[in-house]
FIBADO-278575 format. One record per residue: residue in one letter; x, y, z of N, C-alpha, C in turn; residue number from 1. Coordinates in steps of 0.2 Angstrom, whole numbers. Example, Ala and Ser with C-alpha at 12.3 -4.5 7.8 and 13.67 -1.06 7.14 Angstrom:
@residu:A	n_east:66	n_north:-28	n_up:39	ca_east:62	ca_north:-22	ca_up:39	c_east:66	c_north:-16	c_up:39	num:1
@residu:S	n_east:64	n_north:-11	n_up:35	ca_east:68	ca_north:-5	ca_up:36	c_east:64	c_north:0	c_up:39	num:2
This chain:
@residu:G	n_east:37	n_north:-60	n_up:-28	ca_east:33	ca_north:-62	ca_up:-34	c_east:36	c_north:-58	c_up:-40	num:1
@residu:P	n_east:33	n_north:-60	n_up:-46	ca_east:36	ca_north:-57	ca_up:-52	c_east:36	c_north:-49	c_up:-52	num:2
@residu:V	n_east:30	n_north:-46	n_up:-49	ca_east:30	ca_north:-39	ca_up:-49	c_east:35	c_north:-36	c_up:-45	num:3
@residu:A	n_east:36	n_north:-38	n_up:-39	ca_east:42	ca_north:-36	ca_up:-34	c_east:48	c_north:-37	c_up:-37	num:4
@residu:E	n_east:49	n_north:-42	n_up:-41	ca_east:56	ca_north:-44	ca_up:-44	c_east:57	c_north:-39	c_up:-50	num:5
@residu:T	n_east:52	n_north:-37	n_up:-54	ca_east:52	ca_north:-32	ca_up:-59	c_east:54	c_north:-25	c_up:-56	num:6
@residu:F	n_east:51	n_north:-23	n_up:-51	ca_east:53	ca_north:-17	ca_up:-48	c_east:60	c_north:-17	c_up:-45	num:7
@residu:R	n_east:63	n_north:-23	n_up:-43	ca_east:70	ca_north:-23	ca_up:-40	c_east:74	c_north:-22	c_up:-46	num:8
@residu:V	n_east:73	n_north:-25	n_up:-52	ca_east:77	ca_north:-24	ca_up:-58	c_east:77	c_north:-17	c_up:-60	num:9
@residu:I	n_east:71	n_north:-14	n_up:-60	ca_east:70	ca_north:-7	ca_up:-62	c_east:74	c_north:-2	c_up:-58	num:10
@residu:Q	n_east:74	n_north:-4	n_up:-51	ca_east:78	ca_north:0	ca_up:-46	c_east:85	c_north:0	c_up:-48	num:11
@residu:G	n_east:87	n_north:-7	n_up:-50	ca_east:94	ca_north:-8	ca_up:-51	c_east:97	c_north:-5	c_up:-58	num:12
@residu:A	n_east:92	n_north:-3	n_up:-62	ca_east:94	ca_north:0	ca_up:-69	c_east:94	c_north:7	c_up:-68	num:13
@residu:M	n_east:92	n_north:10	n_up:-63	ca_east:92	ca_north:18	ca_up:-62	c_east:99	c_north:21	c_up:-62	num:14
@residu:T	n_east:100	n_north:26	n_up:-65	ca_east:107	ca_north:30	ca_up:-64	c_east:105	c_north:37	c_up:-63	num:15
@residu:E	n_east:109	n_north:41	n_up:-60	ca_east:108	ca_north:48	ca_up:-58	c_east:107	c_north:52	c_up:-65	num:16
@residu:E	n_east:111	n_north:50	n_up:-70	ca_east:110	ca_north:53	ca_up:-76	c_east:103	c_north:52	c_up:-79	num:17
@residu:Y	n_east:101	n_north:46	n_up:-79	ca_east:94	ca_north:44	ca_up:-81	c_east:89	c_north:48	c_up:-78	num:18
@residu:V	n_east:89	n_north:49	n_up:-71	ca_east:85	ca_north:52	ca_up:-67	c_east:85	c_north:60	c_up:-69	num:19
@residu:R	n_east:91	n_north:63	n_up:-70	ca_east:91	ca_north:70	ca_up:-72	c_east:88	c_north:71	c_up:-78	num:20
@residu:S	n_east:89	n_north:66	n_up:-83	ca_east:86	ca_north:68	ca_up:-90	c_east:79	c_north:66	c_up:-91	num:21
@residu:T	n_east:76	n_north:62	n_up:-86	ca_east:69	ca_north:60	ca_up:-87	c_east:64	c_north:65	c_up:-83	num:22
@residu:Q	n_east:66	n_north:66	n_up:-76	ca_east:62	ca_north:70	ca_up:-72	c_east:55	c_north:68	c_up:-73	num:23
@residu:G	n_east:53	n_north:62	n_up:-71	ca_east:46	ca_north:60	ca_up:-71	c_east:45	c_north:55	c_up:-66	num:24
@residu:V	n_east:39	n_north:55	n_up:-63	ca_east:36	ca_north:50	ca_up:-58	c_east:31	c_north:46	c_up:-61	num:25
@residu:F	n_east:31	n_north:39	n_up:-61	ca_east:26	ca_north:35	ca_up:-64	c_east:23	c_north:31	c_up:-58	num:26
@residu:Q	n_east:16	n_north:31	n_up:-58	ca_east:13	ca_north:27	ca_up:-53	c_east:9	c_north:21	c_up:-57	num:27
@residu:F	n_east:9	n_north:15	n_up:-54	ca_east:6	ca_north:10	ca_up:-57	c_east:0	c_north:7	c_up:-52	num:28
@residu:E	n_east:-6	n_north:7	n_up:-55	ca_east:-11	ca_north:3	ca_up:-51	c_east:-12	c_north:-3	c_up:-54	num:29
@residu:L	n_east:-10	n_north:-9	n_up:-51	ca_east:-10	ca_north:-15	ca_up:-54	c_east:-15	c_north:-20	c_up:-50	num:30
@residu:S	n_east:-19	n_north:-23	n_up:-54	ca_east:-24	ca_north:-28	ca_up:-52	c_east:-21	c_north:-35	c_up:-53	num:31
@residu:G	n_east:-24	n_north:-40	n_up:-49	ca_east:-21	ca_north:-47	ca_up:-49	c_east:-16	c_north:-48	c_up:-44	num:32
@residu:D	n_east:-12	n_north:-54	n_up:-45	ca_east:-7	ca_north:-56	ca_up:-41	c_east:-1	c_north:-51	c_up:-40	num:33
@residu:G	n_east:1	n_north:-49	n_up:-34	ca_east:6	ca_north:-44	ca_up:-33	c_east:4	c_north:-37	c_up:-35	num:34
@residu:G	n_east:-3	n_north:-36	n_up:-35	ca_east:-6	ca_north:-30	ca_up:-37	c_east:-5	c_north:-24	c_up:-32	num:35
@residu:G	n_east:-9	n_north:-19	n_up:-33	ca_east:-8	ca_north:-13	ca_up:-28	c_east:-5	c_north:-7	c_up:-31	num:36
@residu:T	n_east:-3	n_north:-2	n_up:-27	ca_east:0	ca_north:4	ca_up:-30	c_east:7	c_north:3	c_up:-30	num:37
@residu:W	n_east:11	n_north:4	n_up:-35	ca_east:18	ca_north:4	ca_up:-36	c_east:20	c_north:10	c_up:-39	num:38
@residu:Y	n_east:27	n_north:12	n_up:-39	ca_east:29	ca_north:18	ca_up:-42	c_east:36	c_north:17	c_up:-44	num:39
@residu:I	n_east:38	n_north:22	n_up:-49	ca_east:45	ca_north:23	ca_up:-51	c_east:46	c_north:30	c_up:-51	num:40
@residu:D	n_east:51	n_north:32	n_up:-47	ca_east:52	ca_north:40	ca_up:-46	c_east:58	c_north:41	c_up:-50	num:41
@residu:L	n_east:58	n_north:45	n_up:-55	ca_east:64	ca_north:47	ca_up:-59	c_east:64	c_north:54	c_up:-59	num:42
@residu:K	n_east:63	n_north:57	n_up:-53	ca_east:63	ca_north:64	ca_up:-52	c_east:67	c_north:66	c_up:-46	num:43
@residu:T	n_east:66	n_north:63	n_up:-41	ca_east:69	ca_north:64	ca_up:-34	c_east:76	c_north:62	c_up:-35	num:44
@residu:K	n_east:81	n_north:65	n_up:-32	ca_east:88	ca_north:63	ca_up:-32	c_east:90	c_north:56	c_up:-31	num:45
@residu:G	n_east:93	n_north:53	n_up:-36	ca_east:95	ca_north:46	ca_up:-36	c_east:89	c_north:41	c_up:-38	num:46
@residu:G	n_east:83	n_north:44	n_up:-38	ca_east:78	ca_north:39	ca_up:-41	c_east:76	c_north:34	c_up:-36	num:47
@residu:S	n_east:70	n_north:31	n_up:-36	ca_east:68	ca_north:25	ca_up:-32	c_east:62	c_north:22	c_up:-36	num:48
@residu:A	n_east:61	n_north:16	n_up:-33	ca_east:55	ca_north:12	ca_up:-36	c_east:53	c_north:7	c_up:-31	num:49
@residu:G	n_east:46	n_north:6	n_up:-30	ca_east:44	ca_north:1	ca_up:-25	c_east:37	c_north:1	c_up:-24	num:50
@residu:F	n_east:35	n_north:-2	n_up:-19	ca_east:28	ca_north:-3	ca_up:-17	c_east:25	c_north:4	c_up:-14	num:51
@residu:G	n_east:19	n_north:5	n_up:-15	ca_east:16	ca_north:11	ca_up:-12	c_east:15	c_north:17	c_up:-17	num:52
@residu:K	n_east:13	n_north:23	n_up:-14	ca_east:13	ca_north:29	ca_up:-17	c_east:20	c_north:32	c_up:-18	num:53
@residu:P	n_east:21	n_north:35	n_up:-24	ca_east:27	ca_north:39	ca_up:-25	c_east:28	c_north:44	c_up:-19	num:54
@residu:P	n_east:35	n_north:46	n_up:-18	ca_east:36	ca_north:51	ca_up:-13	c_east:34	c_north:58	c_up:-15	num:55
@residu:V	n_east:33	n_north:59	n_up:-22	ca_east:30	ca_north:65	ca_up:-24	c_east:25	c_north:64	c_up:-29	num:56
@residu:A	n_east:21	n_north:69	n_up:-31	ca_east:15	ca_north:67	ca_up:-35	c_east:17	c_north:64	c_up:-42	num:57
@residu:A	n_east:13	n_north:59	n_up:-44	ca_east:15	ca_north:56	ca_up:-51	c_east:13	c_north:60	c_up:-57	num:58
@residu:D	n_east:18	n_north:60	n_up:-62	ca_east:16	ca_north:63	ca_up:-68	c_east:12	c_north:58	c_up:-73	num:59
@residu:V	n_east:13	n_north:52	n_up:-72	ca_east:10	ca_north:47	ca_up:-76	c_east:7	c_north:42	c_up:-71	num:60
@residu:V	n_east:0	n_north:40	n_up:-72	ca_east:-3	ca_north:35	ca_up:-69	c_east:-5	c_north:30	c_up:-74	num:61
@residu:M	n_east:-3	n_north:23	n_up:-73	ca_east:-5	ca_north:18	ca_up:-77	c_east:-9	c_north:13	c_up:-73	num:62
@residu:S	n_east:-14	n_north:11	n_up:-76	ca_east:-18	ca_north:5	ca_up:-73	c_east:-18	c_north:-1	c_up:-78	num:63
@residu:M	n_east:-16	n_north:-7	n_up:-75	ca_east:-16	ca_north:-13	ca_up:-79	c_east:-16	c_north:-19	c_up:-74	num:64
@residu:S	n_east:-16	n_north:-25	n_up:-77	ca_east:-16	ca_north:-31	ca_up:-73	c_east:-8	c_north:-32	c_up:-71	num:65
@residu:S	n_east:-7	n_north:-35	n_up:-66	ca_east:0	ca_north:-36	ca_up:-64	c_east:4	c_north:-41	c_up:-69	num:66
@residu:A	n_east:0	n_north:-45	n_up:-72	ca_east:2	ca_north:-49	ca_up:-78	c_east:5	c_north:-45	c_up:-84	num:67
@residu:D	n_east:1	n_north:-41	n_up:-86	ca_east:2	ca_north:-36	ca_up:-91	c_east:8	c_north:-32	c_up:-90	num:68
@residu:F	n_east:9	n_north:-29	n_up:-83	ca_east:14	ca_north:-25	ca_up:-81	c_east:21	c_north:-29	c_up:-82	num:69
@residu:V	n_east:21	n_north:-35	n_up:-79	ca_east:27	ca_north:-40	ca_up:-80	c_east:29	c_north:-41	c_up:-87	num:70
@residu:K	n_east:24	n_north:-42	n_up:-91	ca_east:25	ca_north:-44	ca_up:-98	c_east:28	c_north:-37	c_up:-101	num:71
@residu:M	n_east:25	n_north:-32	n_up:-100	ca_east:27	ca_north:-25	ca_up:-103	c_east:35	c_north:-24	c_up:-101	num:72
@residu:F	n_east:37	n_north:-26	n_up:-95	ca_east:44	ca_north:-24	ca_up:-93	c_east:49	c_north:-30	c_up:-95	num:73
@residu:T	n_east:46	n_north:-36	n_up:-97	ca_east:50	ca_north:-41	ca_up:-99	c_east:50	c_north:-41	c_up:-107	num:74
@residu:D	n_east:47	n_north:-35	n_up:-110	ca_east:47	ca_north:-34	ca_up:-117	c_east:43	c_north:-39	c_up:-121	num:75
@residu:K	n_east:38	n_north:-42	n_up:-118	ca_east:33	ca_north:-46	ca_up:-121	c_east:27	c_north:-42	c_up:-124	num:76
@residu:L	n_east:27	n_north:-36	n_up:-121	ca_east:21	ca_north:-32	ca_up:-122	c_east:23	c_north:-25	c_up:-122	num:77
@residu:K	n_east:23	n_north:-21	n_up:-128	ca_east:25	ca_north:-14	ca_up:-128	c_east:19	c_north:-10	c_up:-124	num:78
@residu:P	n_east:21	n_north:-6	n_up:-120	ca_east:16	ca_north:-2	ca_up:-117	c_east:11	c_north:2	c_up:-121	num:79
@residu:F	n_east:14	n_north:4	n_up:-127	ca_east:10	ca_north:7	ca_up:-132	c_east:4	c_north:3	c_up:-134	num:80
@residu:M	n_east:6	n_north:-4	n_up:-136	ca_east:1	ca_north:-9	ca_up:-138	c_east:-4	c_north:-10	c_up:-133	num:81
@residu:A	n_east:-2	n_north:-10	n_up:-127	ca_east:-7	ca_north:-12	ca_up:-121	c_east:-12	c_north:-6	c_up:-121	num:82
@residu:F	n_east:-9	n_north:0	n_up:-122	ca_east:-13	ca_north:6	ca_up:-121	c_east:-18	c_north:6	c_up:-127	num:83
@residu:M	n_east:-16	n_north:5	n_up:-133	ca_east:-20	ca_north:5	ca_up:-139	c_east:-25	c_north:0	c_up:-139	num:84
@residu:S	n_east:-24	n_north:-6	n_up:-136	ca_east:-28	ca_north:-11	ca_up:-136	c_east:-34	c_north:-10	c_up:-130	num:85
@residu:G	n_east:-33	n_north:-5	n_up:-126	ca_east:-38	ca_north:-3	ca_up:-121	c_east:-37	c_north:-7	c_up:-115	num:86
@residu:N	n_east:-31	n_north:-11	n_up:-114	ca_east:-31	ca_north:-15	ca_up:-108	c_east:-28	c_north:-11	c_up:-102	num:87
@residu:S	n_east:-25	n_north:-5	n_up:-104	ca_east:-23	ca_north:-1	ca_up:-98	c_east:-25	c_north:6	c_up:-100	num:88
@residu:T	n_east:-25	n_north:10	n_up:-94	ca_east:-27	ca_north:17	ca_up:-95	c_east:-21	c_north:21	c_up:-93	num:89
@residu:I	n_east:-19	n_north:26	n_up:-97	ca_east:-13	ca_north:30	ca_up:-95	c_east:-15	c_north:37	c_up:-95	num:90
@residu:I	n_east:-14	n_north:40	n_up:-89	ca_east:-15	ca_north:47	ca_up:-88	c_east:-9	c_north:50	c_up:-87	num:91
@residu:G	n_east:-7	n_north:55	n_up:-91	ca_east:-1	ca_north:59	ca_up:-90	c_east:2	c_north:60	c_up:-97	num:92
@residu:Y	n_east:9	n_north:61	n_up:-96	ca_east:13	ca_north:63	ca_up:-102	c_east:16	c_north:57	c_up:-106	num:93
@residu:M	n_east:14	n_north:57	n_up:-112	ca_east:16	ca_north:51	ca_up:-116	c_east:24	c_north:51	c_up:-117	num:94
@residu:M	n_east:27	n_north:57	n_up:-117	ca_east:34	ca_north:58	ca_up:-118	c_east:38	c_north:55	c_up:-112	num:95
@residu:L	n_east:35	n_north:56	n_up:-106	ca_east:38	ca_north:53	ca_up:-100	c_east:38	c_north:45	c_up:-101	num:96
@residu:K	n_east:32	n_north:43	n_up:-103	ca_east:31	ca_north:35	ca_up:-104	c_east:36	c_north:33	c_up:-109	num:97
@residu:L	n_east:37	n_north:36	n_up:-114	ca_east:42	ca_north:34	ca_up:-120	c_east:49	c_north:34	c_up:-117	num:98
@residu:S	n_east:51	n_north:39	n_up:-113	ca_east:57	ca_north:39	ca_up:-110	c_east:59	c_north:34	c_up:-105	num:99
@residu:L	n_east:53	n_north:31	n_up:-102	ca_east:54	ca_north:25	ca_up:-97	c_east:55	c_north:19	c_up:-102	num:100
@residu:E	n_east:52	n_north:19	n_up:-108	ca_east:53	ca_north:13	ca_up:-112	c_east:61	c_north:13	c_up:-114	num:101
@residu:R	n_east:63	n_north:19	n_up:-116	ca_east:70	ca_north:20	ca_up:-117	c_east:75	c_north:17	c_up:-112	num:102
@residu:M	n_east:74	n_north:18	n_up:-106	ca_east:78	ca_north:16	ca_up:-101	c_east:78	c_north:8	c_up:-101	num:103
@residu:L	n_east:72	n_north:5	n_up:-102	ca_east:72	ca_north:-2	ca_up:-102	c_east:74	c_north:-5	c_up:-109	num:104
């Protein structure tokens, strides 16, 4: 589905350098189609992304609908706008979130 495809793209976009400079772990609690717990690990060597809990504790946890998540990563919805509109809850470090936006 679109969520799994988005995580495949994210995994493909990771570089060692990016992981080194970011040092953050993002967890997503998605509702709706393809929902559940997903993660992006930009802290552990090489980085990883996929379904389930991250291998290490998350620095940022974001809750939103899977539709909003896909829109966010296809640039139709800026994460900050989603946050400001109250459609998603973000717990953690805003700077890490912004660095994730930079990668994309």
